[in-house]
Each structure stands twice: as structure tokens, then as C-alpha cells.
Kinemage of the C-alpha trace (Angstrom):
@kinemage 1
@onewidth
@group {chain A} dominant
@subgroup {mainchain}
@vectorlist {calphas} color= white
{ca met a 1} P 5.664 116.525 182.704
{ca asp a 2} L 5.131 117.024 178.987
{ca his a 3} L 7.884 119.640 178.956
{ca arg a 4} L 10.344 117.175 180.519
{ca ala a 5} L 9.430 114.431 178.013
{ca asn a 6} L 9.910 116.818 175.133
{ca thr a 7} L 13.335 117.756 176.474
{ca ile a 8} L 14.416 114.117 176.758
{ca ala a 9} L 13.123 113.379 173.265
{ca gly a 10} L 15.020 116.377 171.940
{ca trp a 11} L 18.263 115.199 173.523
{ca val a 12} L 17.788 111.681 172.119
{ca leu a 13} L 17.058 113.055 168.655
{ca gly a 14} L 20.053 115.356 168.828
{ca ala a 15} L 22.357 112.531 169.916
{ca gly a 16} L 21.093 110.421 167.035
{ca ile a 17} L 21.794 113.211 164.551
{ca val a 18} L 25.293 113.679 165.943
{ca ala a 19} L 25.998 109.936 165.798
{ca leu a 20} L 24.756 109.761 162.202
{ca gly a 21} L 26.946 112.702 161.237
{ca val a 22} L 30.015 111.147 162.849
{ca thr a 23} L 29.353 107.873 161.001
{ca ile a 24} L 29.089 109.627 157.639
{ca val a 25} L 32.237 111.710 158.182
{ca thr a 26} L 34.214 108.696 159.411
{ca gly a 27} L 33.078 106.612 156.439
{ca glu a 28} L 34.233 109.300 154.012
{ca met a 29} L 37.594 109.637 155.733
{ca phe a 30} L 38.386 105.927 155.821
{ca arg a 31} L 36.548 104.721 152.728
{ca gln a 32} L 38.563 102.212 150.679
{ca glu a 33} L 37.958 101.161 147.105
{ca arg a 34} L 38.205 97.485 146.139
{ca pro a 35} L 41.607 97.004 144.441
{ca glu a 36} L 41.702 95.778 140.856
{ca lys a 37} L 44.013 92.930 141.887
{ca met a 38} L 43.457 91.183 145.195
{ca gly a 39} L 46.383 90.080 147.371
{ca tyr a 40} L 49.867 91.456 147.825
{ca pro a 41} L 52.598 91.501 145.170
{ca ile a 42} L 55.652 89.347 145.888
{ca ala a 43} L 58.999 90.549 144.578
{ca gly a 44} L 60.527 88.293 141.951
{ca val a 45} L 57.284 86.453 141.109
{ca glu a 46} L 55.734 87.080 137.700
{ca glu a 47} L 52.048 86.940 136.992
{ca pro a 48} L 50.939 84.419 134.343
{ca gly a 49} L 51.397 85.968 130.933
{ca glu a 50} L 54.095 88.427 132.058
{ca gly a 51} L 57.515 88.386 130.482
{ca gly a 52} L 56.240 87.438 127.019
{ca gly a 53} L 54.346 84.320 128.107
{ca ala a 54} L 55.614 80.811 128.734
{ca ala a 55} L 56.754 78.721 125.822
{ca ala a 56} L 54.071 76.429 124.465
{ca glu a 57} L 54.492 72.760 125.369
{ca gln a 58} L 55.725 70.663 122.465
{ca pro a 59} L 54.262 67.290 121.371
{ca ala a 60} L 55.306 64.150 123.248
{ca ala a 61} L 57.670 63.022 120.480
{ca phe a 62} L 59.676 66.241 120.833
{ca tyr a 63} L 60.722 65.311 124.381
{ca leu a 64} L 60.857 61.540 123.888
{ca ala a 65} L 63.461 61.874 121.136
{ca ser a 66} L 66.011 62.989 123.742
{ca ala a 67} L 64.524 61.281 126.829
{ca asp a 68} L 66.841 59.713 129.405
{ca pro a 69} L 65.677 56.353 130.869
{ca gln a 70} L 68.086 56.658 133.805
{ca ala a 71} L 66.648 60.041 134.734
{ca gly a 72} L 63.194 58.519 134.322
{ca glu a 73} L 64.082 55.781 136.803
{ca gln a 74} L 64.756 58.459 139.412
{ca val a 75} L 61.445 60.190 138.692
{ca phe a 76} L 59.648 56.830 138.797
{ca lys a 77} L 60.568 56.532 142.471
{ca lys a 78} L 57.604 58.857 143.082
{ca cys a 79} L 55.391 56.073 141.736
{ca thr a 80} L 56.830 53.117 143.662
{ca ala a 81} L 54.393 53.573 146.543
{ca cys a 82} L 51.715 52.146 144.220
{ca his a 83} L 53.534 50.535 141.270
{ca val a 84} L 56.369 48.216 140.350
{ca ala a 85} L 57.782 47.749 136.883
{ca ala a 86} L 59.176 44.235 137.116
{ca lys a 87} L 58.450 41.176 135.005
{ca gly a 88} L 55.977 39.058 136.940
{ca gly a 89} L 55.733 41.709 139.641
{ca ala a 90} L 52.756 41.741 141.948
{ca asn a 91} L 50.020 44.338 141.707
{ca gly a 92} L 49.811 46.762 144.575
{ca thr a 93} L 47.610 49.800 144.945
{ca gly a 94} L 48.288 50.139 141.217
{ca pro a 95} L 49.090 47.502 138.594
{ca asp a 96} L 52.535 46.178 137.706
{ca leu a 97} L 53.801 48.306 134.810
{ca trp a 98} L 56.075 45.792 133.084
{ca gly a 99} L 55.403 46.003 129.341
{ca val a 100} L 52.887 48.803 129.739
{ca val a 101} L 54.144 50.850 126.758
{ca gly a 102} L 52.084 49.889 123.712
{ca ser a 103} L 49.634 47.718 125.661
{ca gly a 104} L 45.866 48.237 125.747
{ca ile a 105} L 44.558 50.775 128.220
{ca ala a 106} L 43.102 48.827 131.168
{ca lys a 107} L 43.151 45.685 128.975
{ca arg a 108} L 46.284 44.074 130.387
{ca pro a 109} L 46.034 40.462 131.589
{ca asp a 110} L 47.253 41.347 135.074
{ca gly a 111} L 44.042 40.826 137.005
{ca phe a 112} L 43.997 44.382 138.276
{ca ala a 113} L 40.591 45.954 138.964
{ca tyr a 114} L 40.702 49.075 136.836
{ca ser a 115} L 38.200 51.869 137.348
{ca pro a 116} L 35.300 52.109 134.867
{ca ala a 117} L 36.587 55.538 133.846
{ca leu a 118} L 39.878 54.051 132.646
{ca ala a 119} L 38.450 50.743 131.433
{ca gly a 120} L 36.077 52.604 129.123
{ca lys a 121} L 38.800 54.840 127.700
{ca gly a 122} L 39.822 52.509 124.882
{ca gly a 123} L 42.952 52.618 122.767
{ca asn a 124} L 46.529 51.762 123.691
{ca trp a 125} L 49.174 53.241 125.922
{ca asp a 126} L 50.991 54.926 123.058
{ca trp a 127} L 53.396 57.848 123.469
{ca asn a 128} L 50.697 60.520 123.405
{ca asn a 129} L 48.290 58.749 125.757
{ca leu a 130} L 51.008 58.025 128.302
{ca phe a 131} L 52.234 61.620 128.025
{ca ala a 132} L 48.740 62.983 128.694
{ca trp a 133} L 48.049 60.443 131.472
{ca leu a 134} L 51.230 61.288 133.353
{ca lys a 135} L 50.487 65.001 133.064
{ca ser a 136} L 47.091 64.685 134.758
{ca pro a 137} L 45.375 61.309 135.303
{ca arg a 138} L 42.161 63.047 136.372
{ca asp a 139} L 41.999 65.086 133.175
{ca phe a 140} L 42.834 62.089 130.993
{ca ala a 141} L 40.198 59.837 132.579
{ca pro a 142} L 37.794 61.802 134.813
{ca gly a 143} L 36.644 59.525 137.630
{ca thr a 144} L 39.810 57.420 137.716
{ca lys a 145} L 40.917 55.866 140.990
{ca met a 146} L 44.417 57.203 140.393
{ca thr a 147} L 45.093 59.841 143.043
{ca phe a 148} L 48.479 60.964 141.720
{ca ala a 149} L 48.322 64.625 140.689
{ca gly a 150} L 50.673 64.180 137.714
{ca leu a 151} L 54.042 65.423 136.478
{ca ser a 152} L 53.964 69.039 135.344
{ca lys a 153} L 57.374 69.029 133.605
{ca pro a 154} L 57.193 67.444 130.133
{ca glu a 155} L 60.838 66.341 130.396
{ca asp a 156} L 60.012 64.298 133.519
{ca arg a 157} L 57.099 62.639 131.747
{ca ala a 158} L 59.225 61.782 128.738
{ca asn a 159} L 61.986 60.349 130.918
{ca val a 160} L 59.534 58.156 132.850
{ca ile a 161} L 58.026 56.845 129.608
{ca ala a 162} L 61.503 56.079 128.266
{ca tyr a 163} L 62.266 54.170 131.471
{ca leu a 164} L 59.010 52.210 131.340
{ca asn a 165} L 59.670 51.422 127.682
{ca lys a 166} L 62.851 49.672 128.775
{ca gln a 167} L 60.873 47.555 131.236
{ca ser a 168} L 59.575 45.267 128.538
{ca asp a 169} L 60.401 42.120 126.578
{ca ala a 170} L 60.210 44.194 123.383
{ca pro a 171} L 61.038 47.887 123.932
{ca leu a 172} L 59.792 50.169 121.173
{ca pro a 173} L 62.060 52.592 119.289
{ca leu a 174} L 61.587 56.115 120.579
{ca pro a 175} L 60.073 58.539 118.059
{ca ala a 176} L 62.185 60.929 116.014
{ca lys a 177} L 62.264 64.538 117.104
{ca pro a 178} L 59.699 66.604 115.156
{ca ala a 179} L 60.007 70.263 114.327
{ca ala a 180} L 59.251 72.496 117.290
{ca ala a 181} L 55.780 74.008 117.347
{ca pro a 182} L 55.886 77.800 116.913
{ca asn a 183} L 55.546 79.970 119.979
{ca pro a 184} L 52.732 82.490 119.213
{ca ala a 185} L 54.185 85.110 121.577
{ca gln a 186} L 57.640 84.824 120.031
{ca ala a 187} L 56.256 84.966 116.481
{ca ala a 188} L 54.292 88.126 117.314
{ca ala a 189} L 57.370 89.745 118.859
{ca glu a 190} L 59.489 88.913 115.809
{ca ala a 191} L 56.854 90.310 113.453
{ca lys a 192} L 56.629 93.505 115.489
{ca ser a 193} L 60.408 94.018 115.442
{ca ala a 194} L 60.775 93.336 111.688
{ca pro a 195} L 61.846 96.322 109.497
{ca ala a 196} L 58.983 98.411 108.150
{ca gly a 197} L 59.759 97.550 104.509
{ca ala a 198} L 60.260 93.837 105.083
{ca glu a 199} L 56.747 92.809 104.076
{ca gln a 200} L 56.753 95.176 101.086
{ca ala a 201} L 60.075 93.743 99.898
{ca lys a 202} L 58.549 90.256 99.841
{ca thr a 203} L 55.910 91.328 97.320
{ca gln a 204} L 58.005 93.863 95.334
{ca pro a 205} L 58.570 92.599 91.737
{ca val a 206} L 62.154 92.094 90.610
{ca leu a 207} L 63.052 94.458 87.720
{ca asn a 208} L 65.476 93.624 84.971
{ca glu a 209} L 68.221 96.050 84.033
{ca ala a 210} L 66.187 97.715 81.277
{ca gln a 211} L 63.231 98.329 83.627
{ca ala a 212} L 65.387 99.486 86.492
{ca thr a 213} L 67.357 102.039 84.376
{ca pro a 214} L 65.067 103.523 81.723
{ca gly a 215} L 66.864 105.220 78.845
{ca lys a 216} L 70.117 103.419 79.495
{ca asn a 217} L 71.759 101.723 76.516
{ca val a 218} L 71.414 98.122 77.553
{ca lys a 219} L 72.902 95.343 75.531
{ca gly a 220} L 72.336 91.623 75.614
{ca glu a 221} L 69.147 89.729 76.385
{ca ala a 222} L 67.784 92.575 78.512
{ca ala a 223} L 68.054 95.133 75.628
{ca pro a 224} L 64.721 96.221 74.037
{ca ser a 225} L 64.018 94.996 70.526
{ca asp a 226} L 64.023 97.336 67.486
{ca gln a 227} L 60.234 97.081 67.331
{ca gln a 228} L 59.878 98.116 70.981
{ca ala a 229} L 62.326 100.996 70.422
{ca gly a 230} L 60.335 102.244 67.408
{ca arg a 231} L 57.114 102.299 69.419
{ca ala a 232} L 58.840 104.210 72.164
{ca lys a 233} L 59.899 107.017 69.725
{ca lys a 234} L 56.345 107.617 68.419
């Protein structure tokens, strides 16, 4: 009886050893390392930062200087589910936006119940505040009731602001176009491609004719004086 039990135990132990060996060999054969980048590459789509990096967004005035109110009216159609921009218009899900440009943030006498997040913001709806608000209401006033995600294109934001500026008894003059902010990636590329002696040439002193051609008989204002010539002979 003991001999039979030992035999069965031996077979069970052997089967376990074989199974363990198969598991180890299979794991080595089909082992996969975690890739550095997860997901699958899609042809024609660049990763952020590839291709020299996207151009930095300019200040609001840069886009407002050439904004198109008519184009802004078309973009504003995305907002008409909640807003109107008519004189004496009724509030809806959002307030009437007639005369909004230049008015106090959440301080308009329209009877609309603004969220505490926006009511406590302070300041006026100037160009910069409207530009930032339209880009991302949630970032501008965290906790706002505004559910609109925002307009990612700065040109669309500028056009909408130009349109809203027209919807007023006293439209404001649009700002002048400022100088474009430098693109760090472009500046680095230009510096890298500059000639090797460009920086040295900027600091190299300019020599007059006497200094540039020693020993040459130079006449005029650049010629050395008799006293300087005597010292040179000693």
C-alpha cells in the first residue's frame, strides 16, 4: 500500500515539475517588454513637439487688430443655444450679451444669476479677459456654471469679440497690432543655423586704415603723427 502511494506521489511530483518547466520555457519564448510609447502610431499625425513645435500664441491684441466681425457672427452661432446679443434681449441659459465688451464681469444690470466663481472674479470684460474666457471658461473662472468648452483657435475668439463689440451702443476701437512675440523654437533654429563667425563679428572691433595695414604710408586723418612715428623707430 505504501509502495503504491509513493508511486502516485512520484507521478504527481513529476507532473508538477514538468508543468513548471513548460511554464518557464513558454514565458521566456513569449515574454514582451513594455514599450516606451503606448498605443499605435498613426501615419500623418505628429506628436506634440515634433516638427519644430507649434508657434506660440500671440496676445489678444495681435488677433483683434485684424479681426472680422462678420466671421465672428458665424462663430457666435455656436453660442446662440444659451445667449443672444440683442439690445433688450431676454436672458436664457446665459445672459444677454449686448454691450458686454468693456462691462464689469458679472456686474451687469441684467438680473442674471451669475455663479459665485464668476461674480467674485472682479475686473471688466476687456480684450484680454474676454480672450481668456472664450478660450476656456473653466480655466478662467474655476467653478463657473458655463459648460461651453471654449474656442481653441485664437482667430475665432478674436472674431467673436469683434462681433460682440459691434453689439453695443458705444463700440470700442479695436487695439492696434503689437509686434509678434518671438517663437523660442524658431529663434533657437535661427541661432543654430547662423554662420560660425557671426557672433565673433558682432564683437570684433573696427580697425582704421592705419591699424589694418601696418607699415603702409597712410595720409590724411588716419596717418600717424610725427611723435608716434618717432616712438615707433626707437
